[in-house]
Each structure stands twice: as C-alpha cells, then as structure tokens.
MIDRENVEX-152255 format. One record per residue: x, y, z of N, C-alpha, C in turn. Coordinates in nm, 2 decimals. Layout:
<recs>
+--------+--------+--------+--------+--------+--------+--------+--------+--------+
:    n_X :    n_Y :    n_Z :   ca_X :   ca_Y :   ca_Z :    c_X :    c_Y :    c_Z :
+--------+--------+--------+--------+--------+--------+--------+--------+--------+
:      X :      Y :      Z :      X :      Y :      Z :      X :      Y :      Z :
...
+--------+--------+--------+--------+--------+--------+--------+--------+--------+
</recs>
This chain:
<recs>
+--------+--------+--------+--------+--------+--------+--------+--------+--------+
:    n_X :    n_Y :    n_Z :   ca_X :   ca_Y :   ca_Z :    c_X :    c_Y :    c_Z :
+--------+--------+--------+--------+--------+--------+--------+--------+--------+
:  -1.23 :  -0.64 :   0.47 :  -1.14 :  -0.52 :   0.52 :  -1.15 :  -0.41 :   0.42 :
:  -1.19 :  -0.30 :   0.46 :  -1.21 :  -0.19 :   0.36 :  -1.09 :  -0.11 :   0.34 :
:  -1.09 :  -0.02 :   0.23 :  -0.96 :   0.04 :   0.20 :  -0.90 :   0.13 :   0.31 :
:  -0.99 :   0.19 :   0.39 :  -0.96 :   0.28 :   0.50 :  -0.89 :   0.20 :   0.60 :
:  -0.93 :   0.07 :   0.64 :  -0.86 :   0.00 :   0.75 :  -0.73 :  -0.05 :   0.68 :
:  -0.72 :  -0.09 :   0.57 :  -0.59 :  -0.14 :   0.50 :  -0.50 :  -0.02 :   0.51 :
:  -0.53 :   0.10 :   0.46 :  -0.44 :   0.21 :   0.44 :  -0.40 :   0.26 :   0.57 :
:  -0.48 :   0.25 :   0.69 :  -0.45 :   0.30 :   0.82 :  -0.35 :   0.19 :   0.87 :
:  -0.36 :   0.07 :   0.85 :  -0.27 :  -0.03 :   0.90 :  -0.13 :   0.00 :   0.84 :
:  -0.13 :   0.00 :   0.69 :  -0.02 :   0.01 :   0.61 :   0.05 :   0.14 :   0.67 :
:  -0.01 :   0.26 :   0.68 :   0.05 :   0.37 :   0.72 :   0.13 :   0.36 :   0.85 :
:   0.05 :   0.31 :   0.94 :   0.11 :   0.29 :   1.08 :   0.23 :   0.21 :   1.08 :
:   0.21 :   0.09 :   1.02 :   0.32 :  -0.01 :   1.01 :   0.44 :   0.05 :   0.94 :
:   0.42 :   0.11 :   0.83 :   0.54 :   0.17 :   0.75 :   0.61 :   0.27 :   0.83 :
:   0.53 :   0.36 :   0.89 :   0.60 :   0.47 :   0.97 :   0.68 :   0.42 :   1.08 :
:   0.61 :   0.32 :   1.16 :   0.68 :   0.28 :   1.28 :   0.82 :   0.20 :   1.22 :
:   0.81 :   0.12 :   1.13 :   0.92 :   0.05 :   1.07 :   1.03 :   0.13 :   1.03 :
:   0.99 :   0.24 :   0.95 :   1.08 :   0.34 :   0.91 :   1.15 :   0.41 :   1.02 :
:   1.09 :   0.44 :   1.13 :   1.17 :   0.51 :   1.24 :   1.24 :   0.42 :   1.32 :
:   1.21 :   0.29 :   1.33 :   1.29 :   0.20 :   1.40 :   1.42 :   0.18 :   1.34 :
:   1.44 :   0.22 :   1.22 :   1.56 :   0.19 :   1.14 :   1.65 :   0.33 :   1.16 :
:   1.60 :   0.43 :   1.22 :   1.67 :   0.55 :   1.23 :   1.75 :   0.55 :   1.36 :
:   1.86 :   0.63 :   1.37 :   1.93 :   0.66 :   1.51 :   1.83 :   0.76 :   1.55 :
:   1.82 :   0.75 :   1.68 :   1.71 :   0.85 :   1.75 :   1.77 :   0.89 :   1.89 :
:   1.75 :   1.03 :   1.93 :   1.79 :   1.10 :   2.05 :   1.69 :   1.19 :   2.09 :
:   1.67 :   1.19 :   2.23 :   1.59 :   1.30 :   2.28 :   1.60 :   1.29 :   2.45 :
:   1.59 :   1.40 :   2.50 :   1.60 :   1.40 :   2.66 :   1.48 :   1.47 :   2.71 :
:   1.44 :   1.41 :   2.82 :   1.32 :   1.48 :   2.89 :   1.35 :   1.49 :   3.04 :
:   1.31 :   1.59 :   3.10 :   1.32 :   1.61 :   3.24 :   1.17 :   1.62 :   3.29 :
:   1.14 :   1.55 :   3.40 :   0.99 :   1.55 :   3.44 :   0.96 :   1.70 :   3.47 :
:   1.04 :   1.77 :   3.53 :   1.01 :   1.92 :   3.58 :   1.01 :   2.02 :   3.47 :
:   1.11 :   2.01 :   3.39 :   1.13 :   2.10 :   3.28 :   1.22 :   2.03 :   3.16 :
:   1.21 :   2.09 :   3.05 :   1.28 :   2.03 :   2.94 :   1.42 :   2.09 :   2.95 :
:   1.51 :   1.99 :   2.97 :   1.65 :   2.04 :   2.99 :   1.74 :   1.93 :   2.90 :
:   1.85 :   1.97 :   2.86 :   1.94 :   1.88 :   2.79 :   1.97 :   1.76 :   2.89 :
:   1.95 :   1.65 :   2.83 :   1.98 :   1.53 :   2.91 :   2.12 :   1.52 :   2.95 :
:   2.14 :   1.48 :   3.07 :   2.29 :   1.46 :   3.10 :   2.32 :   1.32 :   3.08 :
:   2.43 :   1.30 :   2.98 :   2.46 :   1.16 :   2.94 :   2.51 :   1.09 :   3.07 :
:   2.47 :   0.96 :   3.07 :   2.52 :   0.88 :   3.17 :   2.63 :   0.79 :   3.11 :
:   2.75 :   0.79 :   3.18 :   2.86 :   0.72 :   3.12 :   2.86 :   0.57 :   3.16 :
:   2.86 :   0.48 :   3.08 :   2.87 :   0.34 :   3.09 :   2.98 :   0.30 :   3.02 :
:   3.09 :   0.25 :   3.10 :   3.22 :   0.21 :   3.04 :   3.27 :   0.32 :   2.94 :
:   3.26 :   0.44 :   2.98 :   3.32 :   0.54 :   2.90 :   3.22 :   0.58 :   2.78 :
:   3.11 :   0.52 :   2.76 :   3.00 :   0.55 :   2.66 :   2.90 :   0.64 :   2.69 :
:   2.86 :   0.73 :   2.60 :   2.76 :   0.82 :   2.64 :   2.64 :   0.76 :   2.56 :
:   2.54 :   0.73 :   2.63 :   2.42 :   0.65 :   2.58 :   2.30 :   0.74 :   2.60 :
:   2.21 :   0.75 :   2.50 :   2.08 :   0.81 :   2.51 :   1.97 :   0.72 :   2.44 :
:   1.85 :   0.75 :   2.49 :   1.73 :   0.67 :   2.44 :   1.64 :   0.76 :   2.38 :
:   1.56 :   0.73 :   2.29 :   1.44 :   0.81 :   2.23 :   1.32 :   0.72 :   2.22 :
:   1.21 :   0.78 :   2.25 :   1.08 :   0.70 :   2.27 :   1.02 :   0.74 :   2.12 :
:   1.05 :   0.65 :   2.03 :   1.00 :   0.66 :   1.88 :   0.85 :   0.68 :   1.88 :
:   0.77 :   0.61 :   1.95 :   0.62 :   0.62 :   1.95 :   0.59 :   0.77 :   1.99 :
:   0.65 :   0.82 :   2.09 :   0.61 :   0.95 :   2.13 :   0.66 :   1.06 :   2.03 :
:   0.77 :   1.02 :   1.97 :   0.83 :   1.11 :   1.87 :   0.73 :   1.13 :   1.74 :
:   0.69 :   1.00 :   1.71 :   0.60 :   1.01 :   1.59 :   0.48 :   1.08 :   1.61 :
:   0.41 :   1.05 :   1.73 :   0.28 :   1.10 :   1.77 :   0.29 :   1.26 :   1.79 :
:   0.40 :   1.32 :   1.80 :   0.41 :   1.46 :   1.81 :   0.49 :   1.53 :   1.71 :
:   0.54 :   1.47 :   1.61 :   0.62 :   1.53 :   1.51 :   0.53 :   1.58 :   1.40 :
:   0.54 :   1.72 :   1.38 :   0.46 :   1.78 :   1.28 :   0.46 :   1.73 :   1.15 :
:   0.57 :   1.69 :   1.09 :   0.59 :   1.64 :   0.96 :   0.52 :   1.52 :   0.94 :
:   0.53 :   1.41 :   1.04 :   0.45 :   1.30 :   1.05 :   0.30 :   1.32 :   1.05 :
:   0.26 :   1.41 :   1.13 :   0.11 :   1.43 :   1.14 :   0.06 :   1.50 :   1.01 :
:   0.13 :   1.58 :   0.94 :   0.10 :   1.64 :   0.82 :   0.08 :   1.53 :   0.71 :
:   0.18 :   1.45 :   0.70 :   0.18 :   1.34 :   0.60 :   0.08 :   1.24 :   0.63 :
:   0.05 :   1.21 :   0.76 :  -0.07 :   1.12 :   0.79 :  -0.20 :   1.18 :   0.76 :
:  -0.21 :   1.31 :   0.78 :  -0.34 :   1.38 :   0.75 :  -0.36 :   1.38 :   0.60 :
:  -0.25 :   1.40 :   0.52 :  -0.27 :   1.39 :   0.37 :  -0.31 :   1.26 :   0.33 :
:  -0.25 :   1.16 :   0.38 :  -0.30 :   1.02 :   0.35 :  -0.43 :   1.00 :   0.38 :
:  -0.48 :   1.04 :   0.50 :  -0.61 :   1.02 :   0.55 :  -0.71 :   1.10 :   0.46 :
:  -0.68 :   1.21 :   0.41 :  -0.77 :   1.28 :   0.32 :  -0.78 :   1.20 :   0.19 :
:  -0.67 :   1.16 :   0.13 :  -0.69 :   1.08 :   0.01 :  -0.77 :   0.95 :   0.03 :
:  -0.74 :   0.89 :   0.15 :  -0.81 :   0.76 :   0.17 :  -0.98 :   0.79 :   0.18 :
:  -1.01 :   0.91 :   0.26 :  -1.16 :   0.93 :   0.27 :  -1.20 :   0.97 :   0.13 :
:  -1.12 :   1.05 :   0.04 :  -1.17 :   1.07 :  -0.10 :  -1.19 :   0.95 :  -0.18 :
:  -1.09 :   0.85 :  -0.17 :  -1.11 :   0.73 :  -0.23 :  -1.23 :   0.65 :  -0.19 :
:  -1.25 :   0.66 :  -0.07 :  -1.36 :   0.58 :   0.00 :  -1.50 :   0.65 :  -0.05 :
:  -1.51 :   0.77 :  -0.06 :  -1.63 :   0.84 :  -0.12 :  -1.66 :   0.79 :  -0.25 :
:  -1.55 :   0.79 :  -0.34 :  -1.56 :   0.76 :  -0.49 :  -1.61 :   0.63 :  -0.50 :
:  -1.54 :   0.52 :  -0.42 :  -1.57 :   0.38 :  -0.43 :  -1.73 :   0.36 :  -0.38 :
:  -1.76 :   0.42 :  -0.27 :  -1.90 :   0.41 :  -0.22 :  -2.00 :   0.46 :  -0.32 :
:  -1.97 :   0.57 :  -0.37 :  -2.06 :   0.62 :  -0.47 :  -2.08 :   0.52 :  -0.59 :
:  -1.97 :   0.47 :  -0.63 :  -1.98 :   0.38 :  -0.75 :  -2.05 :   0.25 :  -0.71 :
:  -2.02 :   0.21 :  -0.59 :  -2.08 :   0.08 :  -0.54 :  -2.23 :   0.09 :  -0.53 :
:  -2.28 :   0.22 :  -0.48 :  -2.42 :   0.24 :  -0.46 :  -2.49 :   0.24 :  -0.60 :
:  -2.43 :   0.29 :  -0.70 :  -2.48 :   0.30 :  -0.83 :  -2.50 :   0.17 :  -0.89 :
:  -2.40 :   0.09 :  -0.88 :  -2.41 :  -0.05 :  -0.93 :  -2.51 :  -0.13 :  -0.84 :
:  -2.52 :  -0.11 :  -0.73 :  -2.63 :  -0.18 :  -0.65 :  -2.76 :  -0.14 :  -0.69 :
:  -2.78 :  -0.01 :  -0.73 :  -2.90 :   0.03 :  -0.79 :  -2.93 :  -0.03 :  -0.92 :
:  -2.82 :  -0.04 :  -1.00 :  -2.84 :  -0.11 :  -1.14 :  -2.88 :  -0.25 :  -1.12 :
:  -2.83 :  -0.32 :  -1.02 :  -2.87 :  -0.46 :  -1.00 :  -3.00 :  -0.47 :  -0.97 :
:  -3.04 :  -0.38 :  -0.87 :  -3.19 :  -0.38 :  -0.83 :  -3.29 :  -0.36 :  -0.96 :
:  -3.25 :  -0.25 :  -1.04 :  -3.31 :  -0.23 :  -1.16 :  -3.32 :  -0.35 :  -1.26 :
:  -3.21 :  -0.42 :  -1.27 :  -3.20 :  -0.53 :  -1.36 :  -3.28 :  -0.65 :  -1.30 :
:  -3.29 :  -0.67 :  -1.17 :  -3.37 :  -0.78 :  -1.12 :  -3.52 :  -0.74 :  -1.14 :
:  -3.55 :  -0.62 :  -1.13 :  -3.69 :  -0.58 :  -1.13 :  -3.72 :  -0.59 :  -1.28 :
:  -3.64 :  -0.57 :  -1.38 :  -3.67 :  -0.58 :  -1.52 :  -3.68 :  -0.73 :  -1.56 :
:  -3.60 :  -0.82 :  -1.50 :  -3.62 :  -0.95 :  -1.51 :  -3.75 :  -1.01 :  -1.47 :
:  -3.79 :  -0.98 :  -1.35 :  -3.92 :  -1.00 :  -1.29 :  -4.03 :  -0.95 :  -1.38 :
:  -4.02 :  -0.84 :  -1.43 :  -4.13 :  -0.79 :  -1.52 :  -4.12 :  -0.83 :  -1.67 :
:  -4.01 :  -0.91 :  -1.70 :  -3.99 :  -0.96 :  -1.84 :  -3.98 :  -0.84 :  -1.93 :
:  -3.90 :  -0.74 :  -1.89 :  -3.90 :  -0.62 :  -1.98 :  -3.79 :  -0.64 :  -2.10 :
:  -3.70 :  -0.72 :  -2.09 :  -3.59 :  -0.75 :  -2.19 :  -3.66 :  -0.80 :  -2.31 :
:  -3.63 :  -0.75 :  -2.42 :  -3.68 :  -0.81 :  -2.55 :  -3.64 :  -0.94 :  -2.58 :
:  -3.52 :  -0.97 :  -2.53 :  -3.46 :  -1.09 :  -2.57 :  -3.36 :  -1.13 :  -2.47 :
:  -3.33 :  -1.27 :  -2.46 :  -3.23 :  -1.32 :  -2.38 :  -3.09 :  -1.26 :  -2.41 :
:  -3.06 :  -1.22 :  -2.52 :  -2.93 :  -1.16 :  -2.55 :  -2.92 :  -1.02 :  -2.49 :
:  -3.03 :  -0.95 :  -2.50 :  -3.03 :  -0.81 :  -2.43 :  -3.02 :  -0.83 :  -2.28 :
:  -3.08 :  -0.93 :  -2.22 :  -3.07 :  -0.95 :  -2.08 :  -2.93 :  -0.99 :  -2.04 :
:  -2.87 :  -1.08 :  -2.12 :  -2.72 :  -1.11 :  -2.10 :  -2.63 :  -0.99 :  -2.11 :
:  -2.66 :  -0.91 :  -2.20 :  -2.57 :  -0.82 :  -2.23 :  -2.57 :  -0.70 :  -2.12 :
:  -2.70 :  -0.70 :  -2.05 :  -2.70 :  -0.60 :  -1.94 :  -2.64 :  -0.66 :  -1.82 :
:  -2.66 :  -0.79 :  -1.80 :  -2.60 :  -0.87 :  -1.70 :  -2.44 :  -0.85 :  -1.70 :
:  -2.40 :  -0.87 :  -1.82 :  -2.24 :  -0.86 :  -1.84 :  -2.19 :  -0.71 :  -1.82 :
:  -2.28 :  -0.62 :  -1.87 :  -2.24 :  -0.48 :  -1.83 :  -2.22 :  -0.45 :  -1.68 :
:  -2.31 :  -0.51 :  -1.62 :  -2.31 :  -0.47 :  -1.46 :  -2.19 :  -0.55 :  -1.40 :
:  -2.17 :  -0.68 :  -1.46 :  -2.05 :  -0.75 :  -1.41 :  -1.92 :  -0.69 :  -1.43 :
:  -1.91 :  -0.61 :  -1.55 :  -1.78 :  -0.54 :  -1.58 :  -1.77 :  -0.43 :  -1.50 :
:  -1.88 :  -0.36 :  -1.47 :  -1.87 :  -0.23 :  -1.37 :  -1.83 :  -0.28 :  -1.23 :
:  -1.87 :  -0.40 :  -1.19 :  -1.84 :  -0.45 :  -1.06 :  -1.68 :  -0.49 :  -1.06 :
:  -1.64 :  -0.56 :  -1.17 :  -1.50 :  -0.58 :  -1.19 :  -1.41 :  -0.46 :  -1.20 :
:  -1.46 :  -0.36 :  -1.26 :  -1.40 :  -0.22 :  -1.27 :  -1.37 :  -0.17 :  -1.12 :
:  -1.48 :  -0.17 :  -1.05 :  -1.48 :  -0.12 :  -0.91 :  -1.38 :  -0.19 :  -0.83 :
:  -1.38 :  -0.32 :  -0.83 :  -1.28 :  -0.40 :  -0.76 :  -1.13 :  -0.37 :  -0.78 :
:  -1.12 :  -0.34 :  -0.93 :  -0.98 :  -0.31 :  -0.98 :  -0.94 :  -0.16 :  -0.92 :
:  -1.04 :  -0.08 :  -0.93 :  -1.01 :   0.06 :  -0.87 :  -0.98 :   0.06 :  -0.73 :
:  -1.06 :  -0.02 :  -0.65 :  -1.03 :  -0.04 :  -0.51 :  -0.88 :  -0.09 :  -0.48 :
:  -0.84 :  -0.18 :  -0.56 :  -0.71 :  -0.24 :  -0.55 :  -0.61 :  -0.12 :  -0.57 :
:  -0.62 :  -0.05 :  -0.69 :  -0.54 :   0.04 :  -0.74 :  -0.53 :   0.15 :  -0.63 :
:  -0.64 :   0.19 :  -0.57 :  -0.63 :   0.30 :  -0.46 :  -0.55 :   0.25 :  -0.34 :
:  -0.57 :   0.12 :  -0.31 :  -0.51 :   0.07 :  -0.19 :  -0.36 :   0.06 :  -0.22 :
:  -0.33 :   0.03 :  -0.34 :  -0.19 :   0.02 :  -0.37 :  -0.11 :   0.15 :  -0.39 :
:  -0.19 :   0.25 :  -0.42 :  -0.15 :   0.40 :  -0.43 :  -0.12 :   0.43 :  -0.27 :
:  -0.21 :   0.42 :  -0.20 :  -0.20 :   0.46 :  -0.05 :  -0.08 :   0.39 :   0.01 :
:  -0.06 :   0.26 :  -0.02 :   0.04 :   0.18 :   0.04 :   0.18 :   0.23 :  -0.01 :
:   0.19 :   0.26 :  -0.15 :   0.32 :   0.32 :  -0.20 :   0.34 :   0.46 :  -0.13 :
:   0.24 :   0.53 :  -0.12 :   0.27 :   0.67 :  -0.07 :   0.30 :   0.66 :   0.07 :
:   0.25 :   0.57 :   0.15 :   0.28 :   0.55 :   0.29 :   0.42 :   0.52 :   0.31 :
:   0.47 :   0.41 :   0.23 :   0.62 :   0.38 :   0.22 :   0.69 :   0.49 :   0.19 :
:   0.67 :   0.57 :   0.10 :   0.75 :   0.69 :   0.05 :   0.75 :   0.79 :   0.17 :
:   0.64 :   0.81 :   0.24 :   0.63 :   0.90 :   0.34 :   0.72 :   0.85 :   0.46 :
:   0.71 :   0.72 :   0.49 :   0.80 :   0.67 :   0.59 :   0.95 :   0.68 :   0.57 :
:   0.98 :   0.67 :   0.44 :   1.12 :   0.68 :   0.40 :   1.16 :   0.84 :   0.43 :
:   1.07 :   0.92 :   0.39 :   1.10 :   1.08 :   0.41 :   1.11 :   1.11 :   0.56 :
:   1.02 :   1.05 :   0.63 :   1.03 :   1.08 :   0.78 :   1.15 :   1.02 :   0.84 :
:   1.18 :   0.89 :   0.81 :   1.30 :   0.82 :   0.85 :   1.43 :   0.89 :   0.82 :
:   1.44 :   0.95 :   0.69 :   1.55 :   1.03 :   0.66 :   1.56 :   1.16 :   0.74 :
:   1.45 :   1.23 :   0.75 :   1.45 :   1.36 :   0.83 :   1.48 :   1.33 :   0.98 :
:   1.45 :   1.23 :   1.03 :   1.48 :   1.20 :   1.18 :   1.64 :   1.15 :   1.19 :
:   1.67 :   1.08 :   1.09 :   1.81 :   1.03 :   1.09 :   1.91 :   1.15 :   1.07 :
:   1.87 :   1.23 :   0.97 :   1.96 :   1.35 :   0.94 :   1.98 :   1.44 :   1.07 :
:   1.85 :   1.47 :   1.12 :   1.86 :   1.55 :   1.25 :   1.93 :   1.50 :   1.35 :
:   1.92 :   1.37 :   1.37 :   2.00 :   1.30 :   1.50 :   2.14 :   1.30 :   1.47 :
:   2.19 :   1.28 :   1.34 :   2.33 :   1.29 :   1.32 :   2.38 :   1.43 :   1.34 :
:   2.30 :   1.54 :   1.30 :   2.35 :   1.68 :   1.32 :   2.34 :   1.70 :   1.48 :
:   2.24 :   1.67 :   1.54 :   2.24 :   1.68 :   1.70 :   2.36 :   1.60 :   1.75 :
:   2.39 :   1.49 :   1.73 :   2.50 :   1.42 :   1.78 :   2.62 :   1.48 :   1.76 :
:   2.64 :   1.56 :   1.66 :   2.78 :   1.62 :   1.64 :   2.81 :   1.72 :   1.75 :
:   2.71 :   1.77 :   1.81 :   2.73 :   1.87 :   1.92 :   2.72 :   1.80 :   2.05 :
:   2.67 :   1.67 :   2.06 :   2.64 :   1.62 :   2.20 :   2.72 :   1.49 :   2.22 :
:   2.78 :   1.44 :   2.11 :   2.87 :   1.33 :   2.12 :   2.84 :   1.20 :   2.18 :
:   2.72 :   1.15 :   2.15 :   2.67 :   1.02 :   2.21 :   2.73 :   0.92 :   2.13 :
:   2.77 :   0.81 :   2.20 :   2.83 :   0.69 :   2.13 :   2.72 :   0.59 :   2.08 :
:   2.60 :   0.60 :   2.16 :   2.49 :   0.50 :   2.13 :   2.36 :   0.58 :   2.15 :
:   2.28 :   0.57 :   2.06 :   2.13 :   0.62 :   2.06 :   2.04 :   0.51 :   2.04 :
:   1.96 :   0.47 :   2.12 :   1.86 :   0.35 :   2.10 :   1.73 :   0.39 :   2.11 :
:   1.65 :   0.30 :   2.05 :   1.50 :   0.32 :   2.07 :   1.45 :   0.27 :   2.20 :
:   1.38 :   0.34 :   2.28 :   1.33 :   0.32 :   2.42 :   1.26 :   0.18 :   2.42 :
:   1.18 :   0.16 :   2.31 :   1.11 :   0.04 :   2.30 :   1.19 :  -0.09 :   2.29 :
:   1.31 :  -0.08 :   2.25 :   1.41 :  -0.19 :   2.24 :   1.48 :  -0.23 :   2.36 :
:   1.45 :  -0.15 :   2.48 :   1.53 :  -0.17 :   2.59 :   1.43 :  -0.21 :   2.70 :
:   1.49 :  -0.29 :   2.79 :   1.40 :  -0.33 :   2.90 :   1.39 :  -0.24 :   3.01 :
:   1.51 :  -0.16 :   3.03 :   1.52 :  -0.05 :   3.13 :   1.61 :   0.07 :   3.08 :
:   1.57 :   0.19 :   3.11 :   1.67 :   0.30 :   3.08 :   1.64 :   0.40 :   3.19 :
:   1.75 :   0.45 :   3.24 :   1.73 :   0.57 :   3.33 :   1.66 :   0.69 :   3.25 :
:   1.57 :   0.76 :   3.32 :   1.49 :   0.87 :   3.26 :   1.60 :   0.98 :   3.21 :
:   1.70 :   0.99 :   3.27 :   1.80 :   1.09 :   3.24 :   1.87 :   1.06 :   3.11 :
:   1.86 :   0.94 :   3.06 :   1.90 :   0.91 :   2.93 :   1.81 :   0.95 :   2.81 :
:   1.69 :   0.96 :   2.84 :   1.59 :   1.01 :   2.74 :   1.60 :   1.14 :   2.68 :
:   1.63 :   1.15 :   2.55 :   1.64 :   1.28 :   2.48 :   1.52 :   1.30 :   2.38 :
:   1.41 :   1.24 :   2.39 :   1.30 :   1.25 :   2.30 :   1.25 :   1.39 :   2.28 :
:   1.24 :   1.46 :   2.39 :   1.18 :   1.60 :   2.38 :   1.28 :   1.69 :   2.31 :
:   1.40 :   1.68 :   2.33 :   1.50 :   1.76 :   2.26 :   1.51 :   1.74 :   2.11 :
:   1.50 :   1.61 :   2.08 :   1.49 :   1.57 :   1.93 :   1.37 :   1.62 :   1.86 :
:   1.25 :   1.60 :   1.95 :   1.13 :   1.64 :   1.88 :   1.12 :   1.78 :   1.86 :
:   1.17 :   1.87 :   1.96 :   1.16 :   2.01 :   1.96 :   1.26 :   2.05 :   1.83 :
:   1.37 :   1.99 :   1.82 :   1.45 :   2.03 :   1.70 :   1.39 :   1.99 :   1.57 :
:   1.33 :   1.88 :   1.56 :   1.27 :   1.82 :   1.43 :   1.16 :   1.92 :   1.40 :
:   1.08 :   1.95 :   1.49 :   0.96 :   2.04 :   1.46 :   1.01 :   2.18 :   1.43 :
:   1.11 :   2.23 :   1.50 :   1.16 :   2.36 :   1.47 :   1.21 :   2.37 :   1.32 :
:   1.29 :   2.26 :   1.28 :   1.34 :   2.25 :   1.14 :   1.20 :   2.24 :   1.03 :
:   1.13 :   2.16 :   1.07 :   1.00 :   2.15 :   0.99 :   0.92 :   2.27 :   0.96 :
:   0.90 :   2.35 :   1.09 :   0.82 :   2.47 :   1.07 :   0.90 :   2.57 :   0.99 :
:   1.04 :   2.57 :   0.99 :   1.11 :   2.67 :   0.91 :   1.09 :   2.63 :   0.76 :
:   1.09 :   2.50 :   0.74 :   1.08 :   2.46 :   0.58 :   0.94 :   2.48 :   0.55 :
:   0.84 :   2.46 :   0.63 :   0.70 :   2.48 :   0.60 :   0.66 :   2.63 :   0.55 :
:   0.75 :   2.72 :   0.60 :   0.72 :   2.86 :   0.58 :   0.76 :   2.91 :   0.43 :
+--------+--------+--------+--------+--------+--------+--------+--------+--------+
</recs>
C-alpha cells in the first residue's frame, strides 16, 4: 500500500470519526431550504444531521482535505524520485559487478552497503511522511469537529432542540427532522467570513 492510499484512508477515517463525536443539526426541505419544523416526541424537539453530506459540502473540510492531498502528492513525488535514483544505482552496480569494474571486494561491498543505506533511508522517509500525514489528518479532524460542535451549540441556542443525532445512526427519521442544509449553510458562511 503506498503513502497516497494510506493517507487517504487515514484522512477519511479520522474526519468521519471526528464528526460522529459532534452534536449535529441541519434541516432540508425538498422544494426549498427552509427551517426544519421540529417534530415533538414526548415533548422533545429532535433533529438529525447527515454527517456524510455535511462533510462532503463543508468548505473548511474540503480545504483541509485539499491541503493534505497536495502534501501527499508532493511526498509521493519526492519518494518516487528517490526510488528511481536508487533503482538506477542498483542497475549501475549490477552492471559494474558483471563487468568486474570494482578494484576490490571491499570497494564492491562498500558500494553495495551505500545503496542499502539509501534504501533504508527511503523507507524511513516514507514512514515519516505517512506519520506526518496521519498526525495532520487527526489534527484537522479535531479542528473540524470543534468547528461543527461549536456551531451546533450556537445554532441550538436559538432553535432549542433537545436531541440532535447523526442520520447514519438512525434506522428511520422523518425528512422534516433533517437540519443538514441549515447547519451546512451556517458553517460555510462562518468559514467564508474567517477565510477573508
């Protein structure tokens, strides 16, 4: 598995896990975006949020994911370039061995060991890059989770829901309970103001 696959999996998993820990709200109407009418159940106002949809459309999430992707691409280019150089050195080494170019067995072993150290260094660099991407993904997940949680708390001060749940955690919910669009609009509006 290459660094790109690992970091993509780590980023996606970290972001989803981070958001599942947040309280979430958003209402959508099929014809137009309107404020969701809370449905009373035993006196409770309940709302649901589609976290997957929220993440897919949240500008902050998209920007952080793009930043990770760019770093991943840069790391991949660096590693590929170094790998190609090592492969060329191995071909040159094998050619020299066949042609008996080395003046002594010690010189041949020294060159063999030098190539081995470069391979080891490349593996260590790949692990380091992978760990950096994983750490950054976890930090980004934390930032996004906090932004969503903070906004939902602020939103709920004016809407008074008793319970806001992740749509993925429910077997069924009335569409009137879904406040995803409202939450997404509010999050993107706040992010766009900060971005300026």
